[in-house]
C-alpha positions in Angstrom: -10.5 17.7 3.8 -7.1 16.5 4.9 -6.5 14.1 7.8 -4.4 16.7 9.7 -7.3 19.2 9.5 -9.7 16.7 10.9 -7.5 15.8 13.8 -7.0 19.5 14.6 -10.8 19.9 14.7 -11.1 16.9 17.1 -8.6 18.4 19.5 -10.8 21.5 19.6 -13.8 19.3 20.4 -15.4 19.6 16.9 -16.6 16.4 15.2 -18.3 16.5 11.8 -21.5 14.4 11.2 -19.9 12.5 8.3 -16.5 11.4 7.1 -15.8 9.6 3.9 -12.5 7.7 3.7 -11.3 6.3 0.4 -8.2 5.4 -1.5 -5.5 2.7 -1.8 -3.9 3.3 1.6 -6.2 1.2 3.8 -3.7 1.2 6.7 -3.9 4.9 7.2 -7.7 4.7 6.8 -7.8 2.3 9.8 -5.5 4.6 11.7 -7.8 7.5 11.1 -10.8 5.6 12.4 -8.9 4.3 15.4 -7.8 7.9 16.3 -11.4 9.2 15.8 -12.8 6.5 18.1 -10.2 7.2 20.8 -11.0 11.0 20.8 -14.8 10.7 20.3 -15.7 8.0 22.9 -14.4 7.2 26.3 -13.1 3.6 26.5 -16.1 2.4 28.7 -18.6 3.7 26.1 -17.1 2.1 23.0 -18.8 -1.2 23.2 -22.3 0.4 23.0 -21.3 3.5 21.2 -19.9 1.9 18.0 -22.3 0.3 15.4 -20.9 -1.3 12.3 -22.5 -1.9 8.9 -21.4 -3.3 5.5 -23.3 -2.1 2.4 -22.7 -5.5 0.8 -25.0 -7.0 3.4 -27.2 -4.2 4.7 -29.2 -1.5 2.9 -27.8 2.0 3.5 -31.2 3.2 4.9 -30.7 0.9 7.9 -27.4 2.5 8.7 -28.9 5.9 8.4 -31.8 5.0 10.7 -29.3 3.9 13.3 -27.4 7.2 13.0 -30.7 9.0 13.4 -31.4 7.3 16.7 -30.1 8.7 19.9 -27.4 6.7 21.6 -28.1 4.5 24.7 -25.7 4.5 27.6 -23.1 6.5 25.6 -22.6 10.2 25.1 -22.2 9.8 21.3 -22.6 7.2 18.6 -20.2 6.3 15.9 -21.7 4.5 12.8 -19.0 2.8 10.8 -20.0 1.8 7.3 -17.8 -0.4 5.0 -18.9 0.4 1.5 -18.2 -0.8 -2.1 -21.4 0.1 -3.8 -23.1 3.3 -2.5 -20.3 5.8 -3.0 -17.6 3.9 -4.8 -16.8 4.1 -8.5 -18.0 1.2 -10.6 -16.3 -2.1 -9.5 -17.4 -4.1 -12.6 -20.4 -5.8 -11.0 -23.7 -4.7 -9.6 -24.4 -5.1 -5.9 -27.2 -7.4 -4.6 -28.9 -4.8 -2.5 -31.0 -1.9 -3.7 -29.9 1.0 -1.6 -32.3 3.9 -1.0 -29.8 6.8 -1.2 -32.5 9.4 -0.9 -32.7 8.5 2.8 -29.0 9.3 3.1 -29.4 12.5 1.2 -32.1 13.7 3.5 -30.1 12.8 6.6 -27.0 14.7 5.3 -29.2 17.8 5.1 -30.2 17.5 8.8 -27.8 15.0 10.6 -28.2 13.9 14.2 -25.9 16.0 16.4 -25.0 13.0 18.7 -23.9 10.7 15.8 -20.9 10.5 13.6 -21.0 8.4 10.4 -17.7 7.1 8.9 -17.7 5.6 5.5 -14.8 3.4 4.7 -15.0 3.1 1.0 -13.0 0.1 -0.3 -12.2 1.7 -3.7 -9.6 4.0 -5.1 -12.1 6.5 -6.4 -15.6 7.7 -5.6 -18.4 8.0 -8.2 -18.6 11.7 -8.5 -21.7 11.5 -10.8 -23.9 10.5 -7.8 -25.9 13.1 -6.0 -24.8 11.9 -2.6 -21.1 12.1 -3.5 -21.6 15.6 -4.8 -23.3 16.7 -1.6 -20.6 15.1 0.6 -18.0 16.9 -1.5 -19.8 20.2 -1.0 -19.8 19.5 2.8 -16.0 18.8 2.7 -16.5 15.3 4.1 -14.2 13.5 1.6 -10.8 12.4 2.9 -8.5 10.7 0.3 -5.9 8.2 1.4 -3.6 7.8 -1.6 -0.4 5.9 -1.4 2.5 7.9 0.0 5.3 8.9 -2.3 8.9 7.8 -1.7 9.8 10.9 0.4 6.5 10.8 2.3 7.1 7.2 3.2 10.6 7.9 4.4 9.4 10.9 6.5 6.5 8.8 7.9 9.0 6.1 8.9 11.4 8.5 10.6 8.5 10.2 12.4 7.1 6.9 13.7 10.6 6.1 15.1 10.8 9.5 16.7 7.4 9.2 18.3 8.8 6.1 20.1 11.8 8.0 21.5 14.4 6.7 19.0 16.3 8.1 16.0 16.7 6.7 12.5 19.1 7.8 9.8 17.8 8.6 6.3 19.9 5.7 4.9 18.4 3.3 7.3 14.9 4.4 6.4 15.6 3.9 2.7 17.1 0.5 3.2 14.0 -0.5 5.3 11.7 0.7 2.5 13.7 -1.3 -0.1 13.2 -4.5 2.1 9.6 -4.1 3.2 8.2 -2.5 0.2 5.3 0.0 0.5 2.8 -2.0 2.5 2.1 0.4 5.4 1.0 -2.4 7.8 4.2 -4.3 7.2 6.3 -1.2 7.4 4.8 -0.2 10.7 5.4 -3.7 12.1 9.1 -3.6 11.1 9.6 -0.1 12.4 8.2 -1.1 15.8 10.5 -4.2 15.9 13.6 -2.0 15.1 12.5 0.5 17.9 12.3 -2.4 20.4 15.8 -3.5 19.5 17.2 0.0 19.6 15.7 0.8 23.0 14.6 4.2 24.3 17.0 6.9 23.1 18.7 4.5 20.7 19.5 5.0 17.0 18.5 2.7 14.2 21.4 2.4 11.7 21.5 0.7 8.3 23.4 -2.3 9.8 20.5 -2.8 12.2 18.1 -3.0 9.3 20.4 -5.5 7.5 20.6 -7.7 10.5 17.0 -7.6 11.7 14.9 -7.2 8.6 14.9 -10.1 6.1 15.2 -9.2 2.5 12.3 -10.3 0.3 12.7 -12.7 -2.7 11.8 -9.8 -5.0 14.6 -7.6 -3.5 17.2 -10.4 -3.9 16.1 -11.0 -7.5 16.4 -7.3 -8.1 19.9 -7.4 -6.7 20.6 -10.4 -8.8 19.7 -8.5 -12.0 21.7 -5.5 -10.8 24.8 -7.8 -10.4 24.2 -9.2 -13.9 24.1 -5.6 -15.4 27.3 -4.7 -13.5 29.1 -7.9 -14.8 29.6 -9.0 -11.1 29.6 -12.8 -11.7 30.6 -13.8 -8.2 27.9 -11.6 -6.5 25.2 -12.9 -8.9 26.1 -16.5 -8.2 26.2 -15.9 -4.5 22.8 -14.3 -4.5 21.4 -17.2 -6.6 22.8 -19.8 -4.2 21.4 -17.9 -1.2 18.0 -18.1 -2.8 18.4 -21.8 -3.3 19.4 -22.2 0.3 16.1 -20.5 1.2 14.4 -23.3 -0.8 13.3 -20.9 -3.6 12.5 -22.8 -6.8 14.7 -22.0 -9.9 11.5 -21.7 -12.0 10.1 -19.2 -9.6 13.4 -17.2 -9.5 13.4 -17.2 -13.3 9.8 -16.0 -13.4 10.6 -13.1 -11.0 13.6 -12.2 -13.0 11.5 -12.1 -16.2 8.9 -9.9 -14.4 11.5 -7.4 -13.3 13.2 -7.3 -16.7 9.7 -6.8 -18.3 9.0 -3.9 -16.0 12.3 -2.3 -16.8 11.6 -2.7 -20.5 8.2 -1.1 -20.1 9.7 1.8 -18.2 12.2 2.4 -21.0 9.4 2.5 -23.5 7.3 4.9 -21.3 10.3 7.1 -20.7 10.7 7.4 -24.5 7.2 8.8 -24.6 8.0 11.3 -21.8 5.8 9.7 -19.1 6.4 11.0 -15.5 7.2 8.5 -12.8 3.6 9.0 -11.4 2.1 8.3 -14.8 4.3 5.2 -15.3 3.2 3.9 -11.9 -0.4 4.2 -13.0 0.2 2.5 -16.3 2.1 -0.4 -14.7 0.0 -0.7 -11.6 3.0 -0.2 -9.4 3.9 2.1 -6.5 6.0 5.1 -7.7 8.8 4.0 -5.4 9.0 0.6 -7.1 9.0 2.4 -10.5 11.9 4.7 -9.3 14.0 1.7 -8.3 13.4 -0.2 -11.5 14.1 2.9 -13.6 17.5 3.3 -11.9 18.4 -0.3 -12.7 17.1 0.0 -16.3 19.6 2.8 -17.1 22.4 0.2 -17.2 20.7 -2.0 -19.8 19.6 -1.2 -23.3 16.3 -2.1 -24.8 18.0 -4.7 -27.0 19.8 -6.3 -24.0 16.6 -6.4 -21.9 14.7 -8.0 -24.8 17.4 -10.6 -25.4 17.5 -11.6 -21.7 13.7 -12.0 -21.7 13.8 -14.2 -24.8 16.5 -16.4 -23.4 14.6 -16.7 -20.1 11.5 -17.7 -22.0 13.4 -20.5 -23.7 15.0 -21.6 -20.4 11.6 -21.6 -18.7 10.3 -24.0 -21.4 13.3 -26.3 -21.2 13.1 -26.4 -17.3 9.4 -27.2 -17.4 9.7 -29.9 -20.0 12.7 -31.5 -18.4 15.2 -30.7 -21.2 17.6 -29.1 -18.7 18.3 -29.4 -15.0 16.5 -26.5 -13.3 19.2 -25.4 -10.9 22.1 -25.9 -13.4 20.1 -24.3 -16.2 19.5 -21.0 -14.4 23.1 -20.9 -13.1 24.5 -21.3 -16.7 22.2 -18.5 -17.8 23.6 -16.2 -15.1 27.1 -17.1 -16.0 26.5 -16.4 -19.7 24.8 -13.0 -19.0 27.2 -11.7 -16.4 30.5 -12.5 -18.2 
């Protein structure tokens, strides 16, 4: 099932007995639950109509028993279950509680009409070998919340702006994404801040994003590497000094530079083996949007140059940490030597 399909059913007054939410995008999972609560229960019934469980602390049969009990002083009951062991794929360690999943299986065959169970599975995948997961899949109760791709993130951002009676250009949305990254909670917060600044009927432009949204250290380091690759000495030094003014340690800056260069080197190797951006993201543990940005920067530098920069940064890191070179001056000389 998709989130859009579920909301369409709710608007028609239909609520399924069980929903299973899982995936990396925990922000949209919380939004789904919040929307369900607002449409399922009147505000004055929510205190008594919502019951929460965590399978790391409570056996699943207790949550099922609660769902199988008629609600008191509320028209319906929502049983929210946070789970990392009953439905989730193996997390590398066994849970402390022995869950009787047969009780859940029996309930799913004949659920209580006045209750809705929502599993919030804190895992990227479900264990599809388990009977209960197979049954829930057959009942079309599984709703995946995978990370949005670049174009989806951009469209989500622009739509959120429009919902607040403002407009946002594509360029402004892309700049915002480059500054906030792909964390949906942070992105939503920054969008709301920009909307407040623009006012009803206003337009959010790239200059507004530049002025109101602070760039991250990672973004500035990325721009620093880009300046190095473009032989823009003045820009590279300016970015470096701005980082210093923000009290960023030269050793930390060097470490972030090494990390970005290493990612670019890995991307070049994966491209050589014809990996898709999505496959590269999975291999590197990065969001596809971050992979795309790194791949664009990597085009300007050869494997040999990237490897050489990494080796020199490793030597510089050792000298800075052992006091053989002044940290601030050492990294500045490195930037001068690379960007000239």
